[in-house]
N, C-alpha and C positions, 0 to 999 in steps of 0.2 A: 504494500500500500504506500502511496506517496506520503512522505513524512509531513507534508504541509496540509494534508487533509485528515479529517477525523471521521469517526462513524457518524457523528451528528451532521457533518457536511454532506455525507451521502444520503442520509435519511431525509434531509431537507432539500435535496437537489432537484426534486420533481414532485408534483402534487401526489401522484399515486404512491410514492414510496412511504410517506408517513401515514397516509390514510389507509392504504392496504395493510400496512403493518399493524395499526391499531384495529382495523377490521378483523384481521386474522386472530389477534388476541381476544377481541370481544366475542368472536364466534366461538372460540374455545370456552370462554367464561360462560356464555349463554347456554351452551350445550351441557357443560358440566353441571350448572345449576339446575337445568331442567331434568337431566337424568337423575340427579340426586333427589329432586322433589318427587318425580314419578316413582322412583324406587321406594321411597318412604310412604307415599300416599297409597300405593297398591300393595304394600307389604312384601315387595319383591326383595328388598334389602334395606335395613335401617328402619327408622321410624318417621312418621309424618311430622312436619314442622309447621308451626303457626306463624306465617309470614304477616307482615304489616300491610301487605297488598295481596289480594287474592291471587294465587299462583297462576290461574288461567289468564288473568288480565296482565300480570307482570310478564308472563311468557309472550303474550301477544305484543306488548310494547317493546320488549327486548328484540324480538324478531323483526317486527315491522320498522321500528324507528331506531333501534340500538345496534343492529347488526348490518343489514343490507345497505343502509345509507352511507356508511364509511366507504364501501366499495363504489357506490354510485357517485358520491362526490369526488372520489379519487379519479374515477373515469371521466366525469364531466369536466373537472378542472383541467384535465389533459386534452380532451377532445374539443371543447368549445372553441379555443383559439385555433385549432386545426380545421374544424368545420367551417369557420367563418373568417379565416385568415386574420385573426385578431392578435393583439399582444398577449404574450404568455402571462398567466396568472402569477402575481408576485408571491414569494414565500410567506410574507407576513399574513396574507389573506388565507391561504390554505392551512398554514400552521395554526392560526387562530381558530379556524373552524375545527381542526383536528383536536387541539388541546381542550377547547371548551366542551366539545361533545364527549371526549374521552373522560375528562374529569366529571362531567355530568352523569355519564352512565355508571361510573364507579360510585358516585354518591347514591345513585338509584339502588344499586346493590346493597350499599351500607344501610339505606333506609328500610330495606326489607326486614332487617333485624333491629336496627337502632331506633326506628320510628319513622312514621310517614312523612314528617316534616323534612327529614333529610332527603327522602326521595323527591319531594316537591322542589327542593333546592337543586337537586340533580337535573330534573327535567327542565327547570328554568335555565340552567347552564347550557343544556343541549339546544334549547330553543334559541339562545343567543348565538351559538355557533352556527346553527342552521340559518339564522338571519344574515350573518356575514356571508355565508356561501351564496344565498339567493341574491344578495346585493351585488356581489362580484360577478356572478354569472349573468345576471340581467344587464349589468354594465357592458359586458362583452356583446350580448345580444343587441343592445340598443345602439352602441357606438360604432360598431363595425359597418362597413359599406353595405348598401342594399344588395341583396343576393337571395338565393333560396335558403330561407331560414325556417322552413316548416318543421323539421325535426326538432330544432333547438327551441322553437316556440312551444311545442307540445311538452317537451321535457321541462321547460321553465314553468309552465302552468302547473304541471304535476308536482314540481318542487314546492310551489306555493300551497298546493293542496296538502302536501305532506306537512308543511309548517302549521297549517290550520289543524291537522290531525294531532300533532304534538301539543299544540295549545289547548285543544279540547281534552286531551289526556291530563294535562296539568290542571285544568278546571275540574275534571272529575276527581283527581286526587284531593283537591281542596274542598269541593262541595259534595262529592259522592252522588252527583246527579246522573241518573242512568242514561239519559239521552246523550250525555257527553262521551261516555265510554263507547256507546253504540256508534256515535258519529266518528270517533277517533279510529276505531278498528275498521269500519266499513270504508271510510274515506281513505284510510291508509293503504288498504288493499286495492280498491277499485278506482280511485282517482289519483293515487300516488304510484304505488309499485307497478301495477299492471300497465298503466299508460307509459311509464318510463321504460320498463324492460321490453314492452311490445314495440315502442317507437325505436329504441336502439336496435332491436332485432331487425326491424323493417329497413333501417339504414345500413347496418353493418353486415348482416348475414349475406345478402346478395353481393355486397362489395368484396368481402373476404372470399366468397366462393369464386367470383370472377378472377381473383388474383392467382388461383391455383388450379382451377378446372379448365380444360381446353374447350374452346367453342361454347363458352358459357354466355348466355344472354341474361343480363340483369333485369329482374322483374320487380318493380316497386309501385304497384298501383295505389296512388294516394287516396282515391275514392274508397278503396277497401280499408285503408288505415283509418279514414274518417268514420266509416261505418263501424269498425271495431271499437274505436274510442267512444262513439255514441252508445254502443251496446254496453260498454263498461260503465258509463254514467247511469244508464237505465238499470243495470244490475245492482249497482251500489245504492241507488235510490229505492229500488224495490226491497232490498234487504233492510234499509234504514226504516222504512215504514212497515216492515214485517209482512210484506206480501210475497213471501218466498215461493208460493205455489205458481207464481207467474214468471219466475226467473227464466224459464225455458224460452220465453219470448226473446230475450237478449242472448241467452247462452247457446242456443242452437245455431244462430247466425255466426256467433263468435267461433264456435267449433268448426263450422263449414268453411269460414274464411281461413282459419288456421290450417286445416287440412289441405286446402287448396294451395296456400303459400308454401307449405312444406313440400308439396309435390312440385310446384313451379321452381322453387329454389334448389331443387335437386337433392332431396333427402338421401336417396339411395346412392347417388354419385358421390356424396360427401364422404362416404366411408373409405374412399381412396386416400384421404388425408385425415389422420386422426384429429389434428388440431382444428379442422373444420367440422368433422363429424360431431364433436362434442357440442358445438353450437346448434347444429341441426337436431340432435337428440333432445337437447334442452327445450328447443322450441316445440318439438312434437308433444312434449308433456302439456303444453298449453292447450293443444287440441284435445288431448285426452281429458284433462281436468274440466274443460268446458262441456265436453260430452257427458261426463259424470254429473256435473251440475245440472245440465239440461234434463237428463233422464230422471234424476232425483226429483226435480221440481215438477216435471210432467206427471210422474207417477203419484206424487203427493197431491196433485190437483184432483185426481180421480178417486183415490182411496185413502188419502190422508197419511199414508205411511212414508217415513223417512228411511229409504232403503240403504243408503250408503253412509250415513252419519257424516263424519268429518273427512271422509276419503277424498271428495273433490277438492277441499281446501288444502289437504296435504299433497295431493298431486300437483296443485298449483304452487304451493310454497316451497316444497322440497324439490319436486320434479322440474318445475319451470324456473322459479326464482333462484333457488340455491344452485342448481346445475348451471344456469346461465351465468351467475356470478362467478362460479368456479372457472367456467370456460373462458369468460372474458378476462378475468383477473390473470389467469395463466397466460393468455395470449399477450396482454399488455405487459406483464412482468417480463416475459421472454423478449418481446420486441424492443422494449425500452431499456433493456439491460445489455443490448448488443448481442444477445444469444440468437442462435438459429430459431426460426419459427417452426419448430418441430416438437410435437408432444411425445415425450419418451414413454416407454412401457409402464414404469411405476405410476406416472400421472394418469395414464389411461386406466389403469387398474383402480386407482383412487376414484376416478370419475365413475367407473362402474359401481364402486361401492356406494356412491351417492345415489345411483339408480336403484341399488338394492334397498337402500334406506326408504326411498319413496315407495317402492313396491311392497315392502314389509308393512309400512304404515297404512297403505291403501288396503291391502288384504285384510288387515286387522279389523277394518270397519265393513268391508264388502262381504266377506264370506261368513255366512251364519255359523259354520262349523268352527270358526276362529273365535267366536264370542267368549268361549270359556277361557281361552288363553290370551285374550286381547291385552290385558295389562302387561303380560310378559312380552308380547309383541311390541307394545308401545315402548317399553324400556329397551328391548333389543334394537329397535329402529334408531332410538336415540344414541345407543352405544356405538352402532355401526357408523352413524353420521359423525359422532364425536371422534372416533378413532381415525376415520378417513380424513377428517378436517385437521386433526393434529398432525398426521403424517404429511398432508399437503403443506401445512404451515412449516414443518421442519425442513421441507425441501425448498420452499419458495421464500419464506420470510428472510433468511440470511441475505438474499439478493438485495433487499432494500437498504441494508447498511454497508453494501460493498460497491466499489467502483464498477462502472460499466466495463465489460470485458474487452470492448473495442477502444477504450480510452476516451470516448467522446463524453461531453458534459451531459448531465441530466440523469 
């Protein structure tokens, strides 16, 4: 290592380094806490703990707002200047976001034991870090020259929706008003996470595919993106007003569009290049999850039965969100460290472990025969996810505090 540079210099050299590093740590913390809670709650191992925040709502917050956003901000701080030919984000901005959100999430954990007021302070810090990020990204959006900014506009709106979701969660912690927690979780999934991951997929999957597949024709129908985003809004609204028997009205079109895009983007052809295949596999989970959502809603409309429980949600959260985050983070980490854009066998196997996590968790709710051992499957899914994420972090996290292998800055 150059004697004039330090580990801190490398961690702060680019937005994704600090935010992906903290995101990896936070992913491990979140999964460790959740597996611990599940094991005690279902008497699989240990004893149940009385947390100061209901574990279901703490888990929802940590996943929606305390895990994925670190990777999302790390990605967008890097890509916004590239997408719109704008100035690079200054270290002060992305480090402020990273440190405030990380300190905030640590306080949230502490509050689970020490007292709710500590969690309130933590969420307040996270909201402050989120505010800085939105300001900086919107500045890039507004000040760059006129051009095609459709993807950036959608992701910017989704980030504002996420901010509102965090604010609603903060109000729920303070007032315990049920409508606030409902608003926070539904807006967090359907107006924040789904629109961002969907829009980034719409932009990047065809682009990456065109770079490695011969005679590839990029397909990016914006009318279909607008339709899918509108369906996300409808789904979120229907859930918020508890009209879940009509979710199929939005979910079946979402599933149809997703299956169509998977086909047109070359799902089968993507398996020629593993670094590309992981993106396509992750996106296929979106089609699967929306099919499950639609079927469950349609069946419930006729006989009132909830057939699949939380299986659609976990197909979405683990299969689509988590897999896409892992795929994108791996690609960004490799590309921005000067390493070849090739997914080695260990990372491929870890990605397959993520798929096993999603499958185990979905099966636990779908198969009637699995009902007896569902608690064990819940813990098993969490353990598989945790182990795979720890191994991924051991492999990729050290890259964030090391110099690029090609000697270039960043």
